[in-house]
KETOR-8397 format. One record per residue (C-alpha): residue in three letters; x, y, z. Coordinates in Angstrom, 2 decimals, padded with zeros to 5 digits. Example, Ala and Ser with C-alpha at 12.3 -4.5 7.8 and 13.67 -1.06 7.14 Angstrom:
# residues 2
<rec residuo="ALA" px="012.30" py="-004.50" pz="007.80"/>
<rec residuo="SER" px="013.67" py="-001.06" pz="007.14"/>
This chain:
# residues 406
<rec residuo="UNK" px="066.15" py="132.45" pz="-036.00"/>
<rec residuo="UNK" px="067.01" py="128.80" pz="-036.43"/>
<rec residuo="UNK" px="066.83" py="128.46" pz="-040.21"/>
<rec residuo="UNK" px="069.01" py="131.47" pz="-040.45"/>
<rec residuo="UNK" px="071.78" py="130.60" pz="-038.47"/>
<rec residuo="UNK" px="071.96" py="127.29" pz="-040.14"/>
<rec residuo="UNK" px="071.48" py="128.95" pz="-043.78"/>
<rec residuo="UNK" px="074.83" py="131.14" pz="-042.64"/>
<rec residuo="UNK" px="076.35" py="127.60" pz="-041.25"/>
<rec residuo="UNK" px="076.08" py="126.66" pz="-044.80"/>
<rec residuo="UNK" px="077.11" py="129.78" pz="-046.64"/>
<rec residuo="UNK" px="080.17" py="129.83" pz="-044.96"/>
<rec residuo="UNK" px="080.91" py="126.35" pz="-045.55"/>
<rec residuo="UNK" px="080.29" py="126.42" pz="-049.46"/>
<rec residuo="UNK" px="082.22" py="129.84" pz="-049.01"/>
<rec residuo="UNK" px="085.31" py="128.40" pz="-047.49"/>
<rec residuo="UNK" px="084.90" py="125.24" pz="-050.08"/>
<rec residuo="UNK" px="085.50" py="127.76" pz="-052.98"/>
<rec residuo="UNK" px="088.71" py="129.04" pz="-050.94"/>
<rec residuo="UNK" px="090.29" py="124.82" pz="-050.84"/>
<rec residuo="UNK" px="089.58" py="125.44" pz="-054.55"/>
<rec residuo="UNK" px="086.71" py="122.79" pz="-054.04"/>
<rec residuo="UNK" px="084.10" py="122.83" pz="-057.69"/>
<rec residuo="UNK" px="081.13" py="124.60" pz="-056.22"/>
<rec residuo="UNK" px="079.05" py="122.43" pz="-058.28"/>
<rec residuo="UNK" px="080.24" py="119.62" pz="-054.96"/>
<rec residuo="UNK" px="080.55" py="122.00" pz="-052.45"/>
<rec residuo="UNK" px="076.56" py="122.92" pz="-053.47"/>
<rec residuo="UNK" px="075.35" py="119.20" pz="-053.45"/>
<rec residuo="UNK" px="077.00" py="118.80" pz="-049.96"/>
<rec residuo="UNK" px="075.67" py="121.82" pz="-048.94"/>
<rec residuo="UNK" px="072.22" py="120.23" pz="-050.00"/>
<rec residuo="UNK" px="072.32" py="117.05" pz="-047.95"/>
<rec residuo="UNK" px="073.77" py="119.27" pz="-045.03"/>
<rec residuo="UNK" px="070.81" py="121.80" pz="-044.94"/>
<rec residuo="UNK" px="068.59" py="118.40" pz="-045.20"/>
<rec residuo="UNK" px="069.95" py="117.29" pz="-042.38"/>
<rec residuo="UNK" px="069.69" py="120.14" pz="-040.46"/>
<rec residuo="UNK" px="066.07" py="120.54" pz="-040.93"/>
<rec residuo="UNK" px="065.51" py="116.68" pz="-040.11"/>
<rec residuo="UNK" px="064.77" py="115.24" pz="-043.40"/>
<rec residuo="UNK" px="064.90" py="111.48" pz="-043.45"/>
<rec residuo="UNK" px="067.72" py="110.36" pz="-046.18"/>
<rec residuo="UNK" px="064.86" py="108.80" pz="-048.42"/>
<rec residuo="UNK" px="062.89" py="112.42" pz="-048.44"/>
<rec residuo="UNK" px="066.10" py="114.24" pz="-049.43"/>
<rec residuo="UNK" px="067.83" py="111.80" pz="-051.63"/>
<rec residuo="UNK" px="064.21" py="112.04" pz="-053.24"/>
<rec residuo="UNK" px="063.94" py="115.53" pz="-053.17"/>
<rec residuo="UNK" px="067.25" py="116.03" pz="-055.01"/>
<rec residuo="UNK" px="067.15" py="113.52" pz="-058.06"/>
<rec residuo="UNK" px="063.68" py="115.14" pz="-058.31"/>
<rec residuo="UNK" px="065.38" py="118.56" pz="-058.06"/>
<rec residuo="UNK" px="068.27" py="117.67" pz="-060.57"/>
<rec residuo="UNK" px="066.63" py="115.89" pz="-063.21"/>
<rec residuo="UNK" px="064.02" py="117.79" pz="-063.58"/>
<rec residuo="UNK" px="063.14" py="119.32" pz="-066.58"/>
<rec residuo="UNK" px="064.08" py="122.59" pz="-066.12"/>
<rec residuo="UNK" px="067.01" py="121.65" pz="-064.97"/>
<rec residuo="UNK" px="067.91" py="119.41" pz="-068.20"/>
<rec residuo="UNK" px="067.71" py="122.63" pz="-070.31"/>
<rec residuo="UNK" px="069.30" py="124.78" pz="-067.87"/>
<rec residuo="UNK" px="072.44" py="122.23" pz="-068.46"/>
<rec residuo="UNK" px="072.08" py="121.80" pz="-072.43"/>
<rec residuo="UNK" px="071.40" py="125.46" pz="-072.74"/>
<rec residuo="UNK" px="075.01" py="126.58" pz="-071.07"/>
<rec residuo="UNK" px="076.67" py="123.38" pz="-072.92"/>
<rec residuo="UNK" px="075.41" py="125.35" pz="-076.26"/>
<rec residuo="UNK" px="076.99" py="128.68" pz="-074.32"/>
<rec residuo="UNK" px="080.17" py="127.01" pz="-074.46"/>
<rec residuo="UNK" px="079.99" py="125.26" pz="-077.99"/>
<rec residuo="UNK" px="079.12" py="128.65" pz="-079.61"/>
<rec residuo="UNK" px="082.26" py="130.11" pz="-077.69"/>
<rec residuo="UNK" px="084.48" py="127.83" pz="-078.85"/>
<rec residuo="UNK" px="082.78" py="128.31" pz="-083.08"/>
<rec residuo="UNK" px="083.30" py="131.81" pz="-082.53"/>
<rec residuo="UNK" px="086.94" py="132.21" pz="-081.19"/>
<rec residuo="UNK" px="088.36" py="129.40" pz="-083.44"/>
<rec residuo="UNK" px="086.51" py="131.17" pz="-086.54"/>
<rec residuo="UNK" px="088.73" py="134.25" pz="-084.98"/>
<rec residuo="UNK" px="085.11" py="136.01" pz="-084.91"/>
<rec residuo="UNK" px="086.50" py="138.20" pz="-082.30"/>
<rec residuo="UNK" px="089.73" py="138.97" pz="-082.90"/>
<rec residuo="UNK" px="088.53" py="140.48" pz="-086.32"/>
<rec residuo="UNK" px="085.77" py="142.09" pz="-084.32"/>
<rec residuo="UNK" px="087.94" py="143.99" pz="-082.46"/>
<rec residuo="UNK" px="090.66" py="144.96" pz="-085.07"/>
<rec residuo="UNK" px="087.99" py="145.96" pz="-086.97"/>
<rec residuo="UNK" px="086.35" py="148.53" pz="-084.43"/>
<rec residuo="UNK" px="089.19" py="150.27" pz="-083.81"/>
<rec residuo="UNK" px="089.55" py="151.50" pz="-087.59"/>
<rec residuo="UNK" px="085.63" py="152.48" pz="-087.39"/>
<rec residuo="UNK" px="085.66" py="154.23" pz="-084.27"/>
<rec residuo="UNK" px="087.51" py="157.55" pz="-084.45"/>
<rec residuo="UNK" px="087.49" py="158.78" pz="-080.71"/>
<rec residuo="UNK" px="089.77" py="156.37" pz="-078.51"/>
<rec residuo="UNK" px="088.19" py="156.79" pz="-075.45"/>
<rec residuo="UNK" px="085.35" py="155.15" pz="-077.06"/>
<rec residuo="UNK" px="087.12" py="152.40" pz="-078.52"/>
<rec residuo="UNK" px="088.83" py="151.58" pz="-075.19"/>
<rec residuo="UNK" px="085.82" py="151.02" pz="-073.73"/>
<rec residuo="UNK" px="083.85" py="149.03" pz="-076.13"/>
<rec residuo="UNK" px="086.90" py="146.71" pz="-076.58"/>
<rec residuo="UNK" px="086.35" py="145.23" pz="-073.48"/>
<rec residuo="UNK" px="082.73" py="145.67" pz="-074.10"/>
<rec residuo="UNK" px="082.73" py="143.63" pz="-076.82"/>
<rec residuo="UNK" px="084.87" py="141.34" pz="-075.49"/>
<rec residuo="UNK" px="082.46" py="140.83" pz="-072.90"/>
<rec residuo="UNK" px="079.76" py="139.36" pz="-075.50"/>
<rec residuo="UNK" px="081.40" py="135.98" pz="-074.50"/>
<rec residuo="UNK" px="081.70" py="134.69" pz="-070.89"/>
<rec residuo="UNK" px="085.07" py="133.69" pz="-070.38"/>
<rec residuo="UNK" px="086.91" py="133.29" pz="-067.14"/>
<rec residuo="UNK" px="089.33" py="135.65" pz="-066.58"/>
<rec residuo="UNK" px="088.47" py="137.18" pz="-069.73"/>
<rec residuo="UNK" px="089.31" py="140.40" pz="-068.84"/>
<rec residuo="UNK" px="093.22" py="139.45" pz="-070.27"/>
<rec residuo="UNK" px="092.28" py="139.11" pz="-073.58"/>
<rec residuo="UNK" px="091.31" py="143.01" pz="-073.61"/>
<rec residuo="UNK" px="093.66" py="144.29" pz="-071.25"/>
<rec residuo="UNK" px="096.55" py="144.20" pz="-074.05"/>
<rec residuo="UNK" px="093.78" py="146.41" pz="-076.34"/>
<rec residuo="UNK" px="093.35" py="148.91" pz="-074.14"/>
<rec residuo="UNK" px="096.66" py="149.50" pz="-073.25"/>
<rec residuo="UNK" px="097.41" py="149.90" pz="-077.47"/>
<rec residuo="UNK" px="094.60" py="152.07" pz="-077.47"/>
<rec residuo="UNK" px="095.10" py="155.09" pz="-074.38"/>
<rec residuo="UNK" px="099.14" py="154.65" pz="-075.31"/>
<rec residuo="UNK" px="099.01" py="157.90" pz="-076.43"/>
<rec residuo="UNK" px="096.63" py="158.89" pz="-073.55"/>
<rec residuo="UNK" px="097.72" py="160.91" pz="-070.25"/>
<rec residuo="UNK" px="095.82" py="157.70" pz="-068.38"/>
<rec residuo="UNK" px="097.35" py="156.91" pz="-065.60"/>
<rec residuo="UNK" px="097.78" py="152.74" pz="-064.94"/>
<rec residuo="UNK" px="094.59" py="152.78" pz="-062.02"/>
<rec residuo="UNK" px="092.78" py="154.47" pz="-064.91"/>
<rec residuo="UNK" px="093.12" py="151.84" pz="-067.62"/>
<rec residuo="UNK" px="092.72" py="148.95" pz="-065.25"/>
<rec residuo="UNK" px="089.46" py="150.74" pz="-064.42"/>
<rec residuo="UNK" px="088.46" py="150.86" pz="-068.34"/>
<rec residuo="UNK" px="089.09" py="147.49" pz="-068.90"/>
<rec residuo="UNK" px="087.81" py="145.95" pz="-066.21"/>
<rec residuo="UNK" px="084.79" py="147.51" pz="-065.80"/>
<rec residuo="UNK" px="083.83" py="147.35" pz="-069.60"/>
<rec residuo="UNK" px="084.65" py="143.96" pz="-069.70"/>
<rec residuo="UNK" px="081.33" py="143.55" pz="-067.43"/>
<rec residuo="UNK" px="078.06" py="145.32" pz="-067.88"/>
<rec residuo="UNK" px="077.42" py="142.57" pz="-070.65"/>
<rec residuo="UNK" px="076.45" py="140.41" pz="-067.28"/>
<rec residuo="UNK" px="073.55" py="142.05" pz="-067.03"/>
<rec residuo="UNK" px="071.62" py="141.72" pz="-069.95"/>
<rec residuo="UNK" px="073.07" py="139.33" pz="-072.29"/>
<rec residuo="UNK" px="072.24" py="135.48" pz="-071.35"/>
<rec residuo="UNK" px="075.06" py="133.33" pz="-072.46"/>
<rec residuo="UNK" px="076.46" py="134.26" pz="-069.52"/>
<rec residuo="UNK" px="075.62" py="131.05" pz="-066.32"/>
<rec residuo="UNK" px="075.11" py="134.23" pz="-063.88"/>
<rec residuo="UNK" px="072.32" py="135.15" pz="-066.32"/>
<rec residuo="UNK" px="070.95" py="132.35" pz="-067.43"/>
<rec residuo="UNK" px="070.91" py="130.41" pz="-063.79"/>
<rec residuo="UNK" px="069.39" py="133.81" pz="-061.95"/>
<rec residuo="UNK" px="066.16" py="133.96" pz="-064.05"/>
<rec residuo="UNK" px="065.87" py="130.45" pz="-063.74"/>
<rec residuo="UNK" px="065.57" py="130.42" pz="-059.89"/>
<rec residuo="UNK" px="063.90" py="133.92" pz="-060.00"/>
<rec residuo="UNK" px="061.14" py="131.71" pz="-062.19"/>
<rec residuo="UNK" px="060.96" py="135.06" pz="-064.14"/>
<rec residuo="UNK" px="061.43" py="134.04" pz="-068.21"/>
<rec residuo="UNK" px="064.81" py="135.07" pz="-069.82"/>
<rec residuo="UNK" px="062.65" py="138.68" pz="-071.75"/>
<rec residuo="UNK" px="061.30" py="139.61" pz="-068.24"/>
<rec residuo="UNK" px="064.74" py="139.21" pz="-066.26"/>
<rec residuo="UNK" px="067.18" py="141.41" pz="-069.37"/>
<rec residuo="UNK" px="064.39" py="144.16" pz="-069.40"/>
<rec residuo="UNK" px="063.88" py="144.39" pz="-065.66"/>
<rec residuo="UNK" px="067.85" py="144.31" pz="-064.97"/>
<rec residuo="UNK" px="068.62" py="146.49" pz="-068.72"/>
<rec residuo="UNK" px="068.06" py="150.10" pz="-067.31"/>
<rec residuo="UNK" px="071.49" py="149.23" pz="-065.13"/>
<rec residuo="UNK" px="073.27" py="147.79" pz="-067.69"/>
<rec residuo="UNK" px="072.73" py="151.49" pz="-068.79"/>
<rec residuo="UNK" px="073.56" py="153.42" pz="-066.10"/>
<rec residuo="UNK" px="076.47" py="150.85" pz="-065.62"/>
<rec residuo="UNK" px="077.86" py="152.39" pz="-068.74"/>
<rec residuo="UNK" px="077.42" py="155.91" pz="-068.38"/>
<rec residuo="UNK" px="079.03" py="156.09" pz="-064.53"/>
<rec residuo="UNK" px="081.77" py="153.89" pz="-065.92"/>
<rec residuo="UNK" px="082.54" py="156.61" pz="-068.52"/>
<rec residuo="UNK" px="081.53" py="158.89" pz="-066.15"/>
<rec residuo="UNK" px="084.69" py="157.65" pz="-063.93"/>
<rec residuo="UNK" px="087.24" py="156.44" pz="-066.53"/>
<rec residuo="UNK" px="087.00" py="159.32" pz="-068.93"/>
<rec residuo="UNK" px="087.28" py="162.19" pz="-066.51"/>
<rec residuo="UNK" px="088.62" py="165.11" pz="-067.43"/>
<rec residuo="UNK" px="090.10" py="163.11" pz="-070.76"/>
<rec residuo="UNK" px="089.53" py="164.59" pz="-074.24"/>
<rec residuo="UNK" px="088.48" py="163.74" pz="-077.32"/>
<rec residuo="UNK" px="091.47" py="161.55" pz="-078.59"/>
<rec residuo="UNK" px="091.75" py="160.60" pz="-082.03"/>
<rec residuo="UNK" px="094.15" py="158.66" pz="-084.05"/>
<rec residuo="UNK" px="097.26" py="160.25" pz="-085.86"/>
<rec residuo="UNK" px="099.55" py="159.13" pz="-088.25"/>
<rec residuo="UNK" px="099.53" py="155.97" pz="-089.48"/>
<rec residuo="UNK" px="096.92" py="154.31" pz="-086.93"/>
<rec residuo="UNK" px="094.16" py="156.91" pz="-088.50"/>
<rec residuo="UNK" px="093.46" py="154.34" pz="-090.74"/>
<rec residuo="UNK" px="090.78" py="155.10" pz="-093.02"/>
<rec residuo="UNK" px="087.80" py="151.59" pz="-092.31"/>
<rec residuo="UNK" px="086.65" py="149.47" pz="-095.64"/>
<rec residuo="UNK" px="083.75" py="147.44" pz="-096.21"/>
<rec residuo="UNK" px="085.52" py="144.65" pz="-095.10"/>
<rec residuo="UNK" px="085.75" py="146.61" pz="-091.47"/>
<rec residuo="UNK" px="082.68" py="146.28" pz="-090.96"/>
<rec residuo="UNK" px="082.00" py="142.50" pz="-092.66"/>
<rec residuo="UNK" px="084.01" py="141.66" pz="-089.36"/>
<rec residuo="UNK" px="082.42" py="144.11" pz="-087.27"/>
<rec residuo="UNK" px="078.59" py="142.20" pz="-088.24"/>
<rec residuo="UNK" px="080.09" py="139.01" pz="-088.64"/>
<rec residuo="UNK" px="081.23" py="139.15" pz="-084.85"/>
<rec residuo="UNK" px="078.42" py="140.76" pz="-083.79"/>
<rec residuo="UNK" px="075.38" py="138.67" pz="-085.29"/>
<rec residuo="UNK" px="075.67" py="135.70" pz="-083.47"/>
<rec residuo="UNK" px="075.28" py="136.78" pz="-079.90"/>
<rec residuo="UNK" px="072.95" py="139.58" pz="-081.12"/>
<rec residuo="UNK" px="070.89" py="136.97" pz="-082.27"/>
<rec residuo="UNK" px="070.66" py="135.57" pz="-079.19"/>
<rec residuo="UNK" px="069.31" py="138.34" pz="-077.82"/>
<rec residuo="UNK" px="067.33" py="138.99" pz="-080.42"/>
<rec residuo="UNK" px="065.51" py="135.74" pz="-080.09"/>
<rec residuo="UNK" px="065.13" py="134.88" pz="-076.78"/>
<rec residuo="UNK" px="064.33" py="138.52" pz="-075.27"/>
<rec residuo="UNK" px="062.19" py="140.66" pz="-078.05"/>
<rec residuo="UNK" px="060.75" py="137.25" pz="-079.86"/>
<rec residuo="UNK" px="060.59" py="135.52" pz="-076.05"/>
<rec residuo="UNK" px="062.08" py="132.29" pz="-077.76"/>
<rec residuo="UNK" px="063.03" py="129.23" pz="-075.64"/>
<rec residuo="UNK" px="067.11" py="130.54" pz="-074.57"/>
<rec residuo="UNK" px="068.09" py="126.76" pz="-075.55"/>
<rec residuo="UNK" px="065.91" py="126.77" pz="-079.19"/>
<rec residuo="UNK" px="067.60" py="130.00" pz="-079.79"/>
<rec residuo="UNK" px="071.28" py="128.92" pz="-079.09"/>
<rec residuo="UNK" px="071.20" py="125.79" pz="-080.13"/>
<rec residuo="UNK" px="070.30" py="127.09" pz="-083.99"/>
<rec residuo="UNK" px="072.37" py="130.33" pz="-083.86"/>
<rec residuo="UNK" px="075.35" py="127.48" pz="-082.67"/>
<rec residuo="UNK" px="074.27" py="125.44" pz="-085.62"/>
<rec residuo="UNK" px="074.01" py="128.51" pz="-087.93"/>
<rec residuo="UNK" px="077.20" py="129.70" pz="-087.09"/>
<rec residuo="UNK" px="079.00" py="126.33" pz="-087.31"/>
<rec residuo="UNK" px="077.87" py="126.28" pz="-091.30"/>
<rec residuo="UNK" px="078.80" py="129.54" pz="-091.57"/>
<rec residuo="UNK" px="082.47" py="129.27" pz="-090.41"/>
<rec residuo="UNK" px="082.62" py="125.91" pz="-092.28"/>
<rec residuo="UNK" px="083.72" py="125.05" pz="-088.87"/>
<rec residuo="UNK" px="084.24" py="120.83" pz="-089.86"/>
<rec residuo="UNK" px="081.70" py="118.07" pz="-087.61"/>
<rec residuo="UNK" px="084.46" py="116.85" pz="-086.11"/>
<rec residuo="UNK" px="085.88" py="120.03" pz="-084.31"/>
<rec residuo="UNK" px="082.38" py="120.94" pz="-083.65"/>
<rec residuo="UNK" px="081.99" py="117.50" pz="-081.62"/>
<rec residuo="UNK" px="085.34" py="117.70" pz="-080.39"/>
<rec residuo="UNK" px="083.90" py="121.30" pz="-079.11"/>
<rec residuo="UNK" px="080.53" py="119.52" pz="-077.85"/>
<rec residuo="UNK" px="082.83" py="117.04" pz="-075.62"/>
<rec residuo="UNK" px="084.83" py="119.26" pz="-074.60"/>
<rec residuo="UNK" px="081.73" py="121.34" pz="-072.60"/>
<rec residuo="UNK" px="080.19" py="117.46" pz="-071.58"/>
<rec residuo="UNK" px="083.50" py="117.00" pz="-069.61"/>
<rec residuo="UNK" px="083.15" py="120.48" pz="-068.14"/>
<rec residuo="UNK" px="082.07" py="121.05" pz="-064.53"/>
<rec residuo="UNK" px="079.27" py="123.21" pz="-065.87"/>
<rec residuo="UNK" px="076.99" py="120.08" pz="-065.53"/>
<rec residuo="UNK" px="078.22" py="119.34" pz="-061.90"/>
<rec residuo="UNK" px="077.51" py="123.37" pz="-061.35"/>
<rec residuo="UNK" px="074.39" py="122.84" pz="-062.09"/>
<rec residuo="UNK" px="073.57" py="119.78" pz="-060.91"/>
<rec residuo="UNK" px="074.52" py="120.88" pz="-057.53"/>
<rec residuo="UNK" px="072.42" py="124.55" pz="-057.38"/>
<rec residuo="UNK" px="069.47" py="122.97" pz="-058.15"/>
<rec residuo="UNK" px="070.37" py="120.20" pz="-056.07"/>
<rec residuo="UNK" px="070.58" py="123.24" pz="-053.17"/>
<rec residuo="UNK" px="067.37" py="124.57" pz="-054.47"/>
<rec residuo="UNK" px="065.28" py="121.80" pz="-054.33"/>
<rec residuo="UNK" px="065.81" py="120.53" pz="-050.72"/>
<rec residuo="UNK" px="065.95" py="124.82" pz="-049.72"/>
<rec residuo="UNK" px="062.66" py="124.16" pz="-051.15"/>
<rec residuo="UNK" px="061.52" py="121.15" pz="-049.41"/>
<rec residuo="UNK" px="063.08" py="121.88" pz="-045.95"/>
<rec residuo="UNK" px="060.77" py="124.89" pz="-045.12"/>
<rec residuo="UNK" px="063.65" py="127.09" pz="-044.85"/>
<rec residuo="UNK" px="062.47" py="129.26" pz="-047.71"/>
<rec residuo="UNK" px="059.10" py="129.50" pz="-045.83"/>
<rec residuo="UNK" px="060.67" py="130.25" pz="-042.20"/>
<rec residuo="UNK" px="062.86" py="132.99" pz="-043.15"/>
<rec residuo="UNK" px="060.68" py="135.76" pz="-044.26"/>
<rec residuo="UNK" px="058.22" py="134.77" pz="-041.60"/>
<rec residuo="UNK" px="061.36" py="135.59" pz="-038.95"/>
<rec residuo="UNK" px="062.41" py="138.36" pz="-041.09"/>
<rec residuo="UNK" px="059.53" py="140.09" pz="-040.71"/>
<rec residuo="UNK" px="059.12" py="139.54" pz="-036.66"/>
<rec residuo="UNK" px="062.52" py="140.85" pz="-036.26"/>
<rec residuo="UNK" px="061.46" py="144.19" pz="-037.80"/>
<rec residuo="UNK" px="064.22" py="143.71" pz="-041.24"/>
<rec residuo="UNK" px="063.48" py="145.57" pz="-043.89"/>
<rec residuo="UNK" px="063.17" py="142.87" pz="-046.84"/>
<rec residuo="UNK" px="064.96" py="145.08" pz="-048.90"/>
<rec residuo="UNK" px="068.39" py="144.87" pz="-046.24"/>
<rec residuo="UNK" px="068.28" py="140.97" pz="-046.79"/>
<rec residuo="UNK" px="067.85" py="141.03" pz="-050.59"/>
<rec residuo="UNK" px="070.56" py="143.01" pz="-051.08"/>
<rec residuo="UNK" px="072.64" py="141.74" pz="-048.01"/>
<rec residuo="UNK" px="073.19" py="138.13" pz="-048.66"/>
<rec residuo="UNK" px="073.72" py="138.01" pz="-052.67"/>
<rec residuo="UNK" px="076.21" py="140.74" pz="-051.93"/>
<rec residuo="UNK" px="078.29" py="138.92" pz="-049.77"/>
<rec residuo="UNK" px="077.87" py="135.41" pz="-051.67"/>
<rec residuo="UNK" px="079.43" py="137.92" pz="-054.45"/>
<rec residuo="UNK" px="081.78" py="139.10" pz="-052.50"/>
<rec residuo="UNK" px="083.64" py="136.07" pz="-050.64"/>
<rec residuo="UNK" px="083.84" py="134.37" pz="-053.60"/>
<rec residuo="UNK" px="084.17" py="136.47" pz="-056.91"/>
<rec residuo="UNK" px="081.41" py="134.09" pz="-058.69"/>
<rec residuo="UNK" px="078.23" py="135.05" pz="-060.25"/>
<rec residuo="UNK" px="076.66" py="131.22" pz="-060.67"/>
<rec residuo="UNK" px="077.37" py="131.36" pz="-056.74"/>
<rec residuo="UNK" px="075.27" py="134.27" pz="-055.73"/>
<rec residuo="UNK" px="072.94" py="133.61" pz="-058.34"/>
<rec residuo="UNK" px="072.37" py="129.44" pz="-057.13"/>
<rec residuo="UNK" px="073.06" py="130.36" pz="-053.38"/>
<rec residuo="UNK" px="070.96" py="133.63" pz="-052.66"/>
<rec residuo="UNK" px="068.54" py="134.51" pz="-055.21"/>
<rec residuo="UNK" px="066.35" py="131.42" pz="-054.10"/>
<rec residuo="UNK" px="065.60" py="132.88" pz="-050.84"/>
<rec residuo="UNK" px="065.50" py="136.01" pz="-052.24"/>
<rec residuo="UNK" px="062.57" py="134.64" pz="-054.53"/>
<rec residuo="UNK" px="060.82" py="133.98" pz="-050.93"/>
<rec residuo="UNK" px="061.07" py="137.01" pz="-049.86"/>
<rec residuo="UNK" px="057.60" py="139.45" pz="-050.56"/>
<rec residuo="UNK" px="056.79" py="136.53" pz="-052.83"/>
<rec residuo="UNK" px="052.92" py="136.76" pz="-054.12"/>
<rec residuo="UNK" px="050.33" py="133.94" pz="-052.92"/>
<rec residuo="UNK" px="051.16" py="132.62" pz="-056.24"/>
<rec residuo="UNK" px="054.70" py="132.37" pz="-055.84"/>
<rec residuo="UNK" px="056.06" py="135.14" pz="-058.26"/>
<rec residuo="UNK" px="058.96" py="136.63" pz="-056.30"/>
<rec residuo="UNK" px="058.28" py="140.28" pz="-055.93"/>
<rec residuo="UNK" px="060.27" py="141.97" pz="-058.96"/>
<rec residuo="UNK" px="061.96" py="145.18" pz="-057.40"/>
<rec residuo="UNK" px="063.70" py="142.47" pz="-055.19"/>
<rec residuo="UNK" px="064.81" py="140.54" pz="-056.95"/>
<rec residuo="UNK" px="066.43" py="143.40" pz="-059.18"/>
<rec residuo="UNK" px="068.08" py="144.46" pz="-055.72"/>
<rec residuo="UNK" px="069.82" py="140.69" pz="-055.56"/>
<rec residuo="UNK" px="070.72" py="140.58" pz="-058.85"/>
<rec residuo="UNK" px="072.24" py="144.50" pz="-059.17"/>
<rec residuo="UNK" px="073.82" py="143.54" pz="-055.31"/>
<rec residuo="UNK" px="074.94" py="139.81" pz="-056.09"/>
<rec residuo="UNK" px="076.83" py="141.37" pz="-059.07"/>
<rec residuo="UNK" px="078.33" py="144.22" pz="-056.63"/>
<rec residuo="UNK" px="079.94" py="141.89" pz="-054.70"/>
<rec residuo="UNK" px="081.32" py="139.69" pz="-057.46"/>
<rec residuo="UNK" px="083.53" py="143.22" pz="-059.14"/>
<rec residuo="UNK" px="084.31" py="144.19" pz="-055.66"/>
<rec residuo="UNK" px="085.50" py="141.20" pz="-055.00"/>
<rec residuo="UNK" px="089.50" py="140.26" pz="-053.91"/>
<rec residuo="UNK" px="088.75" py="137.22" pz="-055.88"/>
<rec residuo="UNK" px="087.60" py="137.86" pz="-058.72"/>
<rec residuo="UNK" px="089.64" py="136.59" pz="-061.41"/>
<rec residuo="UNK" px="089.75" py="139.23" pz="-063.68"/>
<rec residuo="UNK" px="090.47" py="142.21" pz="-061.28"/>
<rec residuo="UNK" px="093.25" py="140.11" pz="-060.39"/>
<rec residuo="UNK" px="094.28" py="140.15" pz="-063.85"/>
<rec residuo="UNK" px="093.41" py="143.07" pz="-064.96"/>
<rec residuo="UNK" px="095.79" py="145.00" pz="-062.01"/>
<rec residuo="UNK" px="098.58" py="142.70" pz="-062.27"/>
<rec residuo="UNK" px="099.60" py="143.11" pz="-065.93"/>
<rec residuo="UNK" px="098.94" py="147.08" pz="-065.80"/>
<rec residuo="UNK" px="100.94" py="146.93" pz="-062.38"/>
<rec residuo="UNK" px="098.75" py="149.00" pz="-060.63"/>
<rec residuo="UNK" px="097.90" py="149.68" pz="-057.68"/>
<rec residuo="UNK" px="094.86" py="147.57" pz="-056.19"/>
<rec residuo="UNK" px="093.85" py="149.99" pz="-053.74"/>
<rec residuo="UNK" px="093.27" py="153.14" pz="-056.42"/>
<rec residuo="UNK" px="091.51" py="150.86" pz="-059.01"/>
<rec residuo="UNK" px="089.23" py="149.87" pz="-055.93"/>
<rec residuo="UNK" px="088.17" py="153.03" pz="-055.19"/>
<rec residuo="UNK" px="087.30" py="153.54" pz="-059.11"/>
<rec residuo="UNK" px="085.16" py="150.85" pz="-058.92"/>
<rec residuo="UNK" px="083.48" py="151.41" pz="-055.93"/>
<rec residuo="UNK" px="082.09" py="154.44" pz="-057.26"/>
<rec residuo="UNK" px="080.04" py="153.35" pz="-060.02"/>
<rec residuo="UNK" px="078.81" py="149.98" pz="-058.12"/>
<rec residuo="UNK" px="077.78" py="152.28" pz="-054.97"/>
<rec residuo="UNK" px="075.30" py="154.26" pz="-058.04"/>
<rec residuo="UNK" px="073.82" py="151.22" pz="-059.05"/>
<rec residuo="UNK" px="073.12" py="150.24" pz="-055.07"/>
<rec residuo="UNK" px="071.76" py="152.73" pz="-054.23"/>
<rec residuo="UNK" px="069.51" py="153.09" pz="-057.56"/>
<rec residuo="UNK" px="067.99" py="149.51" pz="-056.61"/>
<rec residuo="UNK" px="067.61" py="150.05" pz="-053.09"/>
<rec residuo="UNK" px="065.68" py="152.74" pz="-054.05"/>
<rec residuo="UNK" px="063.58" py="151.34" pz="-056.19"/>
<rec residuo="UNK" px="063.09" py="148.68" pz="-054.05"/>
<rec residuo="UNK" px="062.30" py="150.49" pz="-050.85"/>
<rec residuo="UNK" px="060.06" py="153.58" pz="-053.67"/>
<rec residuo="UNK" px="058.09" py="150.73" pz="-055.25"/>
């Protein structure tokens, strides 16, 4: 019980810190120190544990991978790949409903903060002549912006979650891919229920040209290459990102000085502090003995492991609206639930933790994409919230059923 109380206090501190706009990495560092002191770790042992965890090979590889993601995104934006891809899509696909879903989905290939605002004008234009309410437009834009977070290994949440769960990217994506499919299917049912097929008319009914297909392929190839390399061929994510980023920059003829500027921009970003804080917290969590005490407490108290695997990531995700927060704070605990003698986490509980954490993020009022989308379309926050809750309930129920029945 004492271990649970201490961990809850740490969670409350991190949530409050984020509300005060404190950098997540710094908050996680402070939380790591506080956790170590609460579990009576000596200053030397605590400091040594933090340094060892922060400067471990896994931590350094994680930092490099996420820095490369930022550089790749800048290269693609600078080259105009994303804009060309989304513009071509409207001329290739004939059904406006499909285009309305695909535009934010394709924008979701890149992990930009508040990226839903980029796709909102596109969704508004595509659905302009369709009988769709502002709330439904908001749902379509917001919902289809985020399914990629289950399977695309350029998202910090995906990379951090797979690392903290001890799962290779290929295994992680294989486990979460069904929930990507469920998210698309349930989103389509909620977003387009009762809407007939809406074809382009008049001047909008422009036939796709070869240039449109080239633009679409050019925008998709870099991200798909990362997915294929990391998932299908099980190559190291850092190596794949490095090669794809370099080849994309060469293909787009981005000058070396501009690529260097993108690298400098990534290096001075907060991502390094984020990873350092997350890994420091993970290291202290393991050394403090909390991960060993919690499963025993839950078992003696009769609390189902599935309930814990759902509640912790969901609450952190809901309170912060930030995927790396639930991944860094809650998933190490989930990884310790039902772990095998070899230290491998229960795969079903791991997936439940990811799905519930993502549900918390999607339902969080603190999620930037939510507020930006609702504001852009001048929609009712409550009505959009109800629409989002429906497919999220389906996703969580499926994940819970798998964890319980497996």
